[in-house]
N, C-alpha and C positions, 0 to 999 in steps of 0.2 A: 504494500500500500504506500503510495507516494505521499510525502509531506509537502504542504504548500503554505506559503505566506499569503495573506489576503489583505490588500490595501496598504498595510505597513509591513515592512520586513520585521522579523523577530519572532512573534508567536507563530508556531507552525501547526497546521491542522491536517488530519488525515483527509486526503482529497475525496475518497469514496464516502466518508461520513458527511461531508459538507455539500458536495455537488452530486447531482444526479447524472445519468448517462448523457444528457444533452448539455451538461456544463452549467445548469442552473442551480442556484442554492436550494437545497432541500427544505421542506417545511421544518421549522424549528422544533416542532413536536416529534420529529423523527430522529433528532440528534440527542446525544447524551448531555446531561446537565452542564458538565464542564465546558463542552464545546459551545453550547448556547450562551453560557455566561461570558466566555471569552469573546464570542462574536458580537454580542450586544455591547460589551465594554469597548471592543475595538471600534465598533461603529461610532461610539460616542467620542473617542479620542482622535479619530481621523480628522484632519484639517486643523488640529490644535497647533499652537506654536511649540517649537522645541523648548524643553525645560531650561536648557542652558542659555538659550537666547533670551528667554523670558527673564531669567535671573540677571542677565547682563543689561537688558533694556528696560525692564519693569513694565508695568501696566500702561504708563503714560506714553511710552514709545513702542508699544507692542507691534506696530506696523513694520518695524525694522527687524522683527524676529523672523527666522526661517520657519517654514511649516515642517512639522515632524515627518520623518520618513521611516523611522524604526521605533519599535517598542521593546523595552526590556522589563523584566519583573513579572509580577502577578497582577491580575485584575484588581483595581483599586489601590494598588501599591506599585504602579508602573512608573517608569521613566520613559518619556517620549523625546526623541532627539532628531536633529537634522544630520545630514552627512558630515558636516563640518565638525560637529561636537561628539559624534559617535566615538572617535578615538579617545577623547577625554574620559568618557564613561568606561570604555574597555580598559584603558590604562589603570584607572581607579580600581576597577573590579579585579583585574588580573595581578597588578603590581602593588597596589596600595591597601590591600586587605578588604576591598569591597565585597569579595566573594563570601565573607562571613555573614552578609546580609541576604544571601540568596534565599528566596522563598519567604523572606521576612517583610512585614509591613513597614519596617524601618528603612528599607532600601532607598526610596526616593529622598527622604530627609537626610540620610547619611551622605548620599551622593551630592545633594544640594549644598550641604555644609562644606564638604571638601571643595567643591567648585567655587563657592562664595569666598572661601579662604584664599582664592587666587591660584589654586592648583590646576594644572593642565597636563596633558600628555606631552612628553618631549617632542620637539619638532621632528617630523618624519615617522612618528610612532605608527606602526602598522595596525590598521583595524582589521576587520574581517573582509574577505573578498566575497562580494555578493554576486550571484548570477541571477539576473531577472529573466524569467522565461515568460514571454507574452505579457510584458508590462502594460501594453495598451488595452488588455482585457480587464484591467483593474480600474476601479473608480479613481479618478484623479483628484488629488487634494487641491483646494483653491490656491492660487498664487499668493494671495494675501489673506491670512486668517481673519475671519470676522465672526465673532461670537454669535451674532444673530443668524448667520448663514453657514453653519458648520456642515461639512459633507460627511457622510458616513457610508455605510454599505446599504445602498438603496433597497435591495431585496430584503435585508434584515429589518430595516426601519419600516418598510411597507407591511411586512408580516406582523410586526408588533402593533402597528397602528390598526390593523384589521382584526386583531384578536380582541375578544371580549375580556373583561377584567378577570373573570373566572379562568379563562384559558391561560392568561399570563400567570395567574397564581398557581395553576397546575404545573407550569414549568418549574416552579419552586425557585424563581429568580426574582429578587427584589430590584425591579427596574428603577425605582427611585434612588436606591443606593448606588446604582451604576451611573447616575447623572445623565440619564437619557431623556 
């Protein structure tokens, strides 16, 4: 079974669990809870500014921030980054002890503190080599993030909008907690 990233690199999904034979996203009710939880959260963070850019520019100058292209961590305890700042996260995680926060809700705060203290990856530090297969088949993040017009995964958002409250509750997913 192939693993794929959807929308943002980072979180990987079993292709057969998420997509049907025609390449469409399956109904959320046919997926396991962890997959649904990650897809919903992923849809809500797509189009968001890079955490590091946001820390550098602040809310007042958010238009200068790059849109996130990758996600690390767990849902609701994730770090979203642009290509420029991914090496900083990887350096912190691999070389500065960030791996102790793996799977922890403290991961974003610990990285943010390290970054705000002026720490960065050394010049030329190698990140991960990513191979994008069919990147045009993914929803594109907006060029300039706008909180009022975030993009997500349209098929996931449409399914959630079409579900009755009882159906959403049956998924055992707290959509309010996921900021959607």
